[in-house]
RODOTI-168701 format. One record per atom (N, C-alpha, C, O): x, y, z; residue in one letter. Coordinates in steps of 0.2 Angstrom, whole numbers, padded with zeros to 4 digits, always signed. Last residue first. Layout:
<atoms>
XYZA
...
</atoms>
This chain:
<atoms>
+0644+0454+0461E
+0646+0450+0455E
+0641+0447+0452E
+0642+0443+0448E
+0644+0471+0466N
+0640+0465+0466N
+0642+0461+0460N
+0642+0463+0455N
+0658+0480+0472E
+0653+0479+0467E
+0650+0472+0467E
+0654+0467+0469E
+0659+0488+0486I
+0662+0482+0483I
+0656+0480+0478I
+0651+0479+0480I
+0661+0505+0492K
+0657+0500+0488K
+0661+0494+0486K
+0667+0495+0483K
+0665+0510+0508Y
+0667+0509+0501Y
+0663+0504+0498Y
+0662+0498+0501Y
+0660+0524+0518F
+0660+0517+0517F
+0663+0516+0510F
+0662+0521+0506F
+0661+0536+0531E
+0662+0534+0524E
+0663+0527+0523E
+0666+0524+0528E
+0654+0550+0540F
+0655+0542+0539F
+0657+0541+0532F
+0655+0545+0528F
+0653+0562+0553H
+0655+0560+0546H
+0656+0553+0546H
+0659+0550+0550H
+0642+0570+0562E
+0646+0564+0562E
+0647+0562+0555E
+0643+0559+0552E
+0637+0585+0570Y
+0638+0581+0564Y
+0643+0575+0565Y
+0649+0577+0567Y
+0625+0592+0580K
+0632+0589+0580K
+0632+0585+0574K
+0627+0582+0572K
+0616+0607+0582F
+0617+0601+0579F
+0624+0598+0580F
+0629+0603+0580F
+0616+0620+0588P
+0610+0615+0589P
+0611+0608+0586P
+0607+0604+0588P
+0628+0628+0595A
+0628+0623+0590A
+0622+0618+0591A
+0623+0613+0595A
+0622+0639+0604I
+0628+0640+0599I
+0628+0635+0594I
+0629+0637+0588I
+0611+0634+0611N
+0611+0640+0607N
+0616+0641+0602N
+0615+0643+0596N
+0605+0617+0611D
+0611+0622+0612D
+0610+0628+0608D
+0609+0627+0602D
+0588+0615+0613L
+0594+0614+0609L
+0599+0619+0611L
+0597+0625+0614L
+0576+0617+0621V
+0581+0612+0623V
+0587+0611+0619V
+0592+0608+0622V
+0571+0628+0614I
+0572+0629+0621I
+0577+0624+0623I
+0581+0625+0628I
+0567+0624+0601K
+0573+0628+0602K
+0575+0629+0609K
+0581+0630+0611K
+0562+0607+0604S
+0561+0614+0602S
+0567+0618+0603S
+0572+0615+0606S
+0554+0591+0605I
+0560+0595+0604I
+0559+0602+0601I
+0555+0603+0596I
+0546+0582+0616L
+0545+0587+0611L
+0551+0591+0610L
+0553+0594+0615L
+0551+0573+0625I
+0546+0571+0620I
+0545+0576+0614I
+0545+0573+0609I
+0566+0568+0632I
+0562+0574+0629I
+0557+0571+0624I
+0559+0569+0619I
+0573+0561+0645K
+0568+0559+0640K
+0565+0565+0638K
+0561+0568+0642K
+0590+0566+0649R
+0583+0566+0650R
+0579+0564+0644R
+0581+0565+0638R
+0602+0567+0644G
+0601+0561+0648G
+0594+0561+0650G
+0592+0556+0654G
+0602+0584+0644K
+0605+0578+0641K
+0604+0573+0647K
+0604+0574+0653K
+0597+0596+0649Y
+0592+0592+0646Y
+0596+0585+0644Y
+0592+0580+0642Y
+0608+0604+0653E
+0603+0602+0658E
+0598+0597+0655E
+0594+0594+0659E
+0616+0606+0641P
+0618+0601+0646P
+0612+0599+0651P
+0612+0593+0653P
+0605+0606+0626K
+0608+0609+0632K
+0610+0604+0637K
+0607+0599+0638K
+0608+0594+0613L
+0604+0597+0618L
+0608+0601+0623L
+0614+0600+0624L
+0609+0593+0597N
+0614+0594+0602N
+0610+0598+0608N
+0608+0604+0607N
+0604+0580+0586L
+0602+0586+0590L
+0607+0587+0595L
+0609+0582+0599L
+0614+0575+0572F
+0611+0573+0579F
+0609+0580+0582F
+0613+0585+0581F
+0616+0569+0557I
+0615+0575+0560I
+0611+0574+0566I
+0605+0572+0566I
+0629+0561+0548I
+0623+0560+0552I
+0622+0567+0556I
+0627+0569+0559I
+0635+0563+0532E
+0635+0565+0538E
+0629+0564+0542E
+0623+0565+0539E
+0644+0552+0520G
+0638+0557+0522G
+0640+0559+0529G
+0645+0558+0532G
+0648+0541+0506E
+0649+0545+0512E
+0644+0550+0514E
+0639+0551+0509E
+0655+0530+0497F
+0649+0531+0499F
+0649+0535+0506F
+0651+0532+0511F
+0667+0528+0484K
+0666+0530+0491K
+0658+0532+0492K
+0655+0535+0487K
+0673+0513+0476E
+0669+0520+0476E
+0667+0522+0483E
+0664+0517+0486E
+0688+0507+0483G
+0681+0506+0479G
+0678+0513+0479G
+0681+0518+0482G
+0699+0506+0490N
+0700+0509+0484N
+0693+0509+0480N
+0693+0510+0474N
+0697+0501+0503N
+0699+0496+0498N
+0699+0499+0491N
+0699+0496+0486N
+0696+0505+0519N
+0698+0508+0513N
+0700+0503+0508N
+0705+0500+0509N
+0682+0498+0528E
+0689+0499+0527E
+0691+0501+0520E
+0687+0500+0515E
+0669+0496+0528S
+0671+0502+0531S
+0679+0503+0530S
+0681+0509+0531S
+0659+0491+0514E
+0664+0489+0519E
+0667+0496+0522E
+0667+0501+0518E
+0645+0484+0505L
+0649+0490+0508L
+0654+0487+0513L
+0653+0482+0516L
+0639+0478+0490Y
+0641+0477+0497Y
+0645+0483+0499Y
+0648+0486+0494Y
+0624+0483+0480C
+0632+0482+0481C
+0633+0481+0488C
+0629+0482+0493C
+0611+0479+0478I
+0614+0484+0473I
+0622+0483+0474I
+0625+0482+0469I
+0601+0466+0479I
+0607+0468+0482I
+0611+0473+0477I
+0613+0470+0472I
+0584+0467+0480D
+0590+0466+0475D
+0596+0470+0479D
+0596+0475+0481D
+0570+0460+0487G
+0576+0465+0488G
+0581+0463+0483G
+0583+0457+0483G
+0558+0454+0486K
+0563+0451+0490K
+0569+0455+0491K
+0573+0454+0496K
+0551+0463+0477P
+0549+0462+0484P
+0554+0459+0489P
+0554+0460+0495P
+0559+0473+0466N
+0559+0466+0468N
+0557+0466+0475N
+0561+0468+0480N
+0560+0486+0463N
+0557+0482+0458N
+0556+0474+0460N
+0553+0471+0457N
+0564+0492+0476K
+0560+0496+0471K
+0556+0491+0466K
+0550+0492+0465K
+0572+0488+0486F
+0565+0485+0486F
+0561+0488+0481F
+0555+0488+0481F
+0589+0486+0487S
+0584+0490+0483S
+0577+0486+0484S
+0577+0480+0481S
+0602+0488+0498I
+0597+0484+0495I
+0591+0488+0492I
+0589+0493+0495I
+0619+0489+0501I
+0613+0493+0499I
+0608+0488+0496I
+0610+0484+0491I
+0627+0482+0516G
+0626+0483+0509G
+0620+0487+0508G
+0616+0489+0512G
+0631+0469+0526F
+0633+0476+0525F
+0632+0478+0518F
+0637+0477+0514F
+0627+0455+0536F
+0627+0459+0530F
+0628+0466+0531F
+0626+0469+0536F
+0629+0450+0549E
+0630+0446+0543E
+0630+0449+0537E
+0633+0446+0532E
+0628+0460+0559K
+0633+0455+0559K
+0635+0451+0553K
+0640+0450+0551K
+0622+0473+0549D
+0622+0469+0555D
+0628+0465+0555D
+0632+0466+0551D
+0615+0486+0539K
+0621+0483+0542K
+0620+0480+0548K
+0616+0482+0553K
+0609+0493+0524W
+0608+0488+0530W
+0614+0486+0532W
+0619+0484+0529W
+0602+0505+0516V
+0608+0503+0518V
+0607+0499+0524V
+0605+0502+0529V
+0588+0504+0504I
+0591+0505+0511I
+0598+0503+0511I
+0600+0499+0506I
+0574+0510+0495N
+0581+0508+0495N
+0584+0509+0502N
+0582+0514+0505N
+0557+0505+0496I
+0562+0510+0498I
+0569+0506+0497I
+0569+0500+0499I
+0543+0501+0495H
+0547+0501+0489H
+0553+0506+0490H
+0554+0511+0486H
+0534+0499+0505K
+0534+0506+0502K
+0539+0507+0497K
+0540+0512+0494K
+0535+0485+0507N
+0529+0488+0505N
+0529+0495+0503N
+0525+0496+0498N
+0549+0485+0510R
+0547+0481+0505R
+0540+0484+0502R
+0539+0484+0496R
+0549+0492+0522C
+0553+0495+0516C
+0551+0491+0510C
+0551+0494+0504C
+0542+0484+0530I
+0540+0490+0529I
+0543+0493+0522I
+0539+0496+0518I
+0550+0472+0530D
+0543+0472+0528D
+0540+0479+0526D
+0537+0479+0521D
+0562+0477+0535F
+0562+0474+0529F
+0555+0474+0526F
+0553+0476+0520F
+0558+0481+0548V
+0561+0486+0544V
+0560+0483+0537V
+0558+0487+0532V
+0555+0468+0554Y
+0550+0473+0553Y
+0552+0479+0548Y
+0548+0481+0544Y
+0567+0461+0553Q
+0561+0459+0549Q
+0556+0464+0548Q
+0553+0465+0543Q
+0576+0469+0561K
+0577+0468+0554K
+0571+0466+0550K
+0569+0469+0545K
+0574+0482+0572D
+0571+0475+0571D
+0572+0473+0563D
+0568+0476+0559D
+0588+0493+0574P
+0581+0491+0572P
+0580+0483+0572P
+0585+0480+0571P
+0599+0501+0578N
+0598+0494+0581N
+0590+0492+0580N
+0587+0491+0585N
+0594+0516+0572F
+0599+0512+0576F
+0596+0506+0579F
+0591+0507+0583F
+0591+0523+0557L
+0588+0520+0563L
+0593+0516+0566L
+0597+0512+0562L
+0593+0538+0547I
+0596+0532+0550I
+0592+0530+0556I
+0590+0534+0560I
+0587+0545+0532Y
+0586+0544+0539Y
+0590+0538+0541Y
+0589+0533+0537Y
+0591+0559+0520S
+0589+0552+0522S
+0589+0551+0529S
+0590+0556+0533S
+0586+0574+0513Y
+0589+0570+0519Y
+0586+0563+0518Y
+0581+0562+0517Y
+0592+0582+0498K
+0587+0578+0502K
+0590+0575+0508K
+0596+0572+0507K
+0604+0587+0493E
+0600+0592+0496E
+0594+0588+0500E
+0592+0590+0506E
+0620+0578+0495K
+0613+0579+0492K
+0609+0584+0496K
+0610+0584+0502K
+0632+0575+0500G
+0631+0582+0499G
+0624+0583+0495G
+0623+0589+0493G
+0632+0561+0502N
+0636+0563+0497N
+0634+0571+0495N
+0634+0573+0489N
+0618+0562+0513I
+0623+0558+0509I
+0625+0561+0503I
+0622+0564+0499I
+0613+0566+0528K
+0615+0570+0522K
+0620+0565+0518K
+0626+0565+0521K
+0601+0561+0539V
+0608+0559+0536V
+0608+0563+0530V
+0603+0563+0526V
+0594+0562+0556R
+0594+0563+0549R
+0601+0562+0546R
+0606+0562+0550R
+0590+0548+0566A
+0593+0554+0565A
+0593+0555+0558A
+0592+0551+0554A
+0582+0538+0580Y
+0584+0539+0573Y
+0587+0546+0572Y
+0587+0550+0577Y
+0579+0524+0591G
+0581+0531+0589G
+0583+0532+0582G
+0585+0527+0578G
+0564+0516+0593I
+0570+0515+0590I
+0572+0523+0589I
+0569+0527+0586I
+0551+0510+0597H
+0555+0514+0601H
+0562+0514+0599H
+0567+0512+0603H
+0542+0504+0588K
+0547+0500+0591K
+0552+0503+0595K
+0557+0500+0598K
+0533+0514+0585R
+0531+0508+0586R
+0536+0503+0590R
+0534+0499+0594R
+0542+0526+0582L
+0536+0526+0587L
+0534+0519+0589L
+0533+0517+0595L
+0550+0521+0572S
+0553+0524+0578S
+0548+0523+0584S
+0549+0521+0589S
+0541+0517+0561I
+0546+0512+0564I
+0548+0515+0571I
+0548+0511+0576I
+0535+0530+0559K
+0531+0524+0561K
+0536+0518+0564K
+0534+0516+0569K
+0546+0538+0556E
+0541+0539+0561E
+0538+0533+0564E
+0537+0532+0570E
+0550+0532+0544V
+0554+0532+0550V
+0550+0534+0556V
+0552+0531+0561V
+0538+0533+0536T
+0541+0526+0537T
+0545+0527+0544T
+0545+0522+0548T
+0538+0547+0534D
+0532+0543+0537D
+0534+0536+0540D
+0532+0534+0545D
+0550+0549+0528I
+0549+0552+0534I
+0543+0549+0538I
+0544+0547+0544I
+0548+0543+0516I
+0553+0541+0520I
+0552+0543+0527I
+0553+0539+0532I
+0537+0550+0510K
+0536+0543+0512K
+0541+0540+0517K
+0540+0536+0521K
+0543+0562+0508E
+0537+0561+0513E
+0536+0554+0515E
+0535+0553+0521E
+0553+0559+0499E
+0555+0561+0505E
+0549+0561+0510E
+0550+0559+0516E
+0549+0554+0486E
+0550+0549+0491E
+0551+0552+0498E
+0551+0549+0503E
+0548+0565+0478S
+0542+0562+0480S
+0543+0557+0485S
+0538+0555+0489S
+0562+0569+0476D
+0558+0573+0480D
+0551+0569+0483D
+0549+0571+0488D
+0572+0554+0478T
+0568+0559+0474T
+0564+0563+0479T
+0563+0561+0484T
+0579+0546+0487E
+0582+0548+0481E
+0579+0553+0476E
+0582+0556+0472E
+0583+0542+0503C
+0579+0546+0499C
+0582+0549+0493C
+0587+0552+0493C
+0586+0527+0511L
+0588+0532+0506L
+0583+0536+0503L
+0578+0533+0500L
+0588+0523+0527L
+0582+0524+0522L
+0584+0529+0517L
+0585+0535+0519L
+0599+0514+0535I
+0598+0520+0532I
+0593+0520+0526I
+0594+0516+0522I
+0600+0505+0550V
+0598+0505+0543V
+0597+0512+0541V
+0595+0516+0545V
+0611+0495+0560F
+0608+0501+0558F
+0605+0500+0551F
+0607+0496+0547F
+0618+0485+0574S
+0615+0486+0567S
+0612+0493+0566S
+0611+0496+0571S
+0626+0488+0585E
+0626+0481+0582E
+0623+0482+0575E
+0626+0478+0570E
+0636+0503+0586Y
+0629+0500+0585Y
+0630+0493+0582Y
+0634+0492+0577Y
+0648+0508+0586N
+0645+0507+0592N
+0639+0503+0592N
+0636+0500+0597N
+0651+0512+0573K
+0654+0506+0575K
+0651+0504+0582K
+0652+0498+0584K
+0646+0525+0573L
+0642+0520+0570L
+0644+0513+0572L
+0641+0508+0572L
+0656+0532+0578M
+0650+0531+0582M
+0646+0526+0579M
+0643+0522+0583M
</atoms>
């Protein structure tokens, strides 16, 4: 599924104190730029990260720079992990690729809402149990990337 998108960004949540900051940032980007997002569970960690699909690069980088957030960015020119923690220009932690190259694995699951058939294809402003499928309220998509160490 991730291959269907030209670009995406995963805002990485590494500590409990970052979780609220990440959620606030995702909501701000999503509402202002009308961008879809989903929760992501990375490497089985308890905290959720978030993915935004086809975001505006400059807008996302500006917000992440101001909030000091680590991200996974993918577009036509770049695919890797960038840290805005200590450097406002961003430090490249490592490059990623989707092909198996025996590098360290970076994996997780994207958690999508599974709507009832009568609500699919409609714009739903407020999500509640009424619109979610009773049997499987969530769909999970597994992804894995491989790290290429930064030289």
